[in-house]
N, C-alpha and C positions, 0 to 999 in steps of 0.2 A: 479802192475800199473794197471789203469783202462785205457782204452781207449775210446775217445767223437768223436763226428762228429758236425763240424758246417756247417749252411748252412748259407750263406749269401741272405737272403729272397729276394726277388723282385716278381711283380707282372707277372713274367716271370718262364717257365720251371715249375719243381716239387714243389710240395704245403708242407708246413713245414708239416703238417699232414700225406701225404704219405711219405715223408723222415724220419720222427722220427719214423714212425711204422715200415720202412723198415732197420732202424739203430739198433732198438730193435730186430728184428727179424734176424739179423746179429751178434747180440751180442754186442754191443756196450753198453757204461755204461752212457752216457751224450748225450746228444741233445742241441745244442746252436745255438742263433741267434744274430744279432747285433739291435743296434738302431741308427737309425738318424730320430730325426721329418722330417726335411727338409734341402737343403744345399744351403745358399744363394750364387747368381750368382756372386754378386761381395764382394770381401772379403780379407782381409787380412793375414789370416791363412794359412801357407803353409801344405799341407799334408804330414805327415813322411817319407812315401816311396819315393814319386816323388820330394820334396824339395821346391816347388813353388804351386801356385793355380790350378795345373792340378790336375785330378783324376786320381787313375789306374784303376779305373773301373767304368761304369755308374750305377751299382747297387746303388751306395750311393746315387743315385737322386730317387731311386724307391724302397728303403728298406719298408716293411712291419712293421706294430705296431709290437713290439716283445711279448707284452703280450697277445695279441689276437693270435697271432700266437702260442705261447707255451699252448694256452688254448686248442687250437683246438688238436695240437699235445698228450697234454695231455689226451685227451677225448678219441683218438684211440689207447693209449698205456697204459701198466699197471705195467711196473719195471723201463723203461730208467728214468733219471733224466730229467728235464726240465731246462733249465738255459739261461742265458743273455752272452754274450762274443761280448761287453759290453754294459749294458745299461747306460744310461746318466740321471740318477736319479734328478739331478736339472734341469732337461726341464721339468718336472713335478710338480704339487703339491703334497708334503710331505703326506699330512695327505690320498689325494685321492690314491696316488701310493701305499702306505702302503695298504689298503685296498684290492688293487686291487691284492698285490703279495701274501698278507694272503689270500684271496679267491683261488688263485691258488694253493697254497700250500695246504689248506682245501680240495680242490677238485680233485688234484692228488696223495692225501695220503701221502703227506709230501714230497715232490721230486724235491721241487725247489731249485736252487742253483742260488745266485745273482752277476754276475760277473757284476764291476761295471769300466768307466773309468772318469777320471779329464776331458776329452773333449778336442782332439788336434783342433776343429774347434771353435775357441773362437769366431769367426762371428756367428756361431748358436747360441751358448751361450749366444750372447749377447741380441740376437732377445728372448730370453727367460729371459733378464735381471739380467743375471749372469755374473758381471766382471771377466777380463782374471784373474785379478792378486788373485782375490778370489776361483777359482775355488776348490780348495782343501778344504779350510776352509766352504764354502757353502755344500760339499759333505760331510764331518765330520759331521754338523748339520742335514743333513737330515737323514742319518744312525744312528745317536742316538735317534732321532724324531721318525722315524719309528720302532725301536729296541722298544723305549719305548710302542709306540701302539701296537706292537705283544706281549710284554711280561706283562703288566701293568694291573692289572683290573681297574684301572682310571689313566688315563697315562695324561703327560703334557710335555711340554717342552718350554720353554722361553730362546731363542736364538735370534740373530739378524737378521737371515735368517728364520726362521721357529719358529713360537710361535702361543701356541694353551693353554688354560685351561685345568682344571681337566675335562677327557672327558672319555666315554665309548666306544670301538671300538671292536667288533666281526665282523667275527671269528678270533680266534688266529691260528698261525701258527699249523700244527701237529707237524711238528720239533720240539724240545725246540729250536735249534737256526737256522735259516736262513744261510747255509752258504753265505760269503762275499767274493769274490774274486776279486783283482783290476789289473786291466789291462793294466800295462804302463811300460815305458823302466826299466829296473833293474838298479836302481842307491840307494845308500846310503840313501837320503832323501824319495828315494820311500819305503823304505823298512822300515824305522823308522815311517812312516806313516801307511804303512798295520802292523807292531806291535803293534801298538796301538789304531787300528780301525778295523781291519779284521780279515780275518783268513787265508789269503793265498795270491799268486800272480799268477796272469795269465800272461804269459809273451806275447810280442809283436811276430807279425810272422816274423821281421828283428831281434832277438835279436841272437847274436852270443858267448857271455860267459855267457850260460845258468847253466852250471855245476859248473862255479866259482861263478857264483851269487847266486845260490841257498845255496851256503855256506857261503857268507854274509848275506843273509835272515835270517838263522840260526843263524847264533852268534848277530844279533840284534835282533830276536825273544828273545833268553835266557836273552841277557842283558836287555830289557824290561820287564822282570820276566815272560813273556807268559809260560804256561804247555805245553808239548808234542810236536810237529813239526807242522811248518805252512804247510798249502797245497799248492802245486806247479801243476799248469796245464800248460802245455808246448805247445804252438800254431805252430803248422806249421811244423815241422821235418818229414823227410820222414821215411817209414815203414823198416827201414835197422835196423835188428835184431840186430846187435854190437851197435848200437846209440843209440837203445832203452835201451838196456842192460847197457850202461854208463849213462843215464839220469835216470833209474829209482835206479843206487846205489848211484848217487848223491843226491836224495831225491826228484826227481820228482815223483808225485802221480797219475797224469793222461797226458796221451798225445792225442793232440785236432787235427783232420785230417780236413782239408775243403775240401767241397763237392760242386760240380760243380752243377750250377741251370740249369739244362739240361732237357731233358723230362723224364718222369718218367722212361720209358727202360731202357737208358742209365743211368740215376743214379743208378738201381737197379743192373746193370751189374759191374758198378763201384765198389757200396760197395761189391758185392761179392767178386769182385778182392783184394779189400783192408782186407775184413776178411780174405781171405784165405791166404795173406801175413803174418797176425798177429796171423796165425793157432788158429782163434777162433773156427772155424770145424764147423760152421754153415755158410752154401752158400746160400744166396736168388737169385731166379731166377727171371730173367724178366716175 
């Protein structure tokens, strides 16, 4: 089982580049960042954790662009994967975003993982022209269109939300397939969507039945005729050896720990302590 780090980026504290470099030095496998283009002040969408319009963290208002953040991270690392947890593709132009992600994969040597979400903040999505009831449909079209641009010598897509005629688009990603993980609450509906359109599941921080839900996902995965097993990245568990062993036995392939956005010295010390608990054998020093 792999270990990842997620930095809820903001314009304060440690930079994504410094955090990724430190995470790589400490032996972690993946460096994740989130995405929000903006947060409408007036909105009807409730946050999943608070249950109302209040936000659990003011970093939602201050989130850095994920692709610029990951590009800076990739430029100072050589091994660690660079990933979104989660990106909101439908808030960008599909053709332009496909170019951005392919370029990042090209320049990083094939280290990109694309975590995507349907988007809890429907008011944010509405400002991008995405109807709340069409979130999943639009995301599927975006992923299909981007995959065509990444893999076909002459790509095209004819959909309701993304349409373009025969086109050339390089660079192609280094990886044969950029892994796509869907960050969403574990339900049968979500798992069917994943089995048909993605490569794995990224849990929500409040997920309580991870082990049981991994079993359900794997059942649906096989029923949909998918080969192998889905990737499962569990977000937010404690670095408890027994708990981690249970997750691994259940089929979790990566555990992701949240990184505080404090000053660099504090973050480096925090990473060193976490690495020690996970027995990476590599401790970084402030």
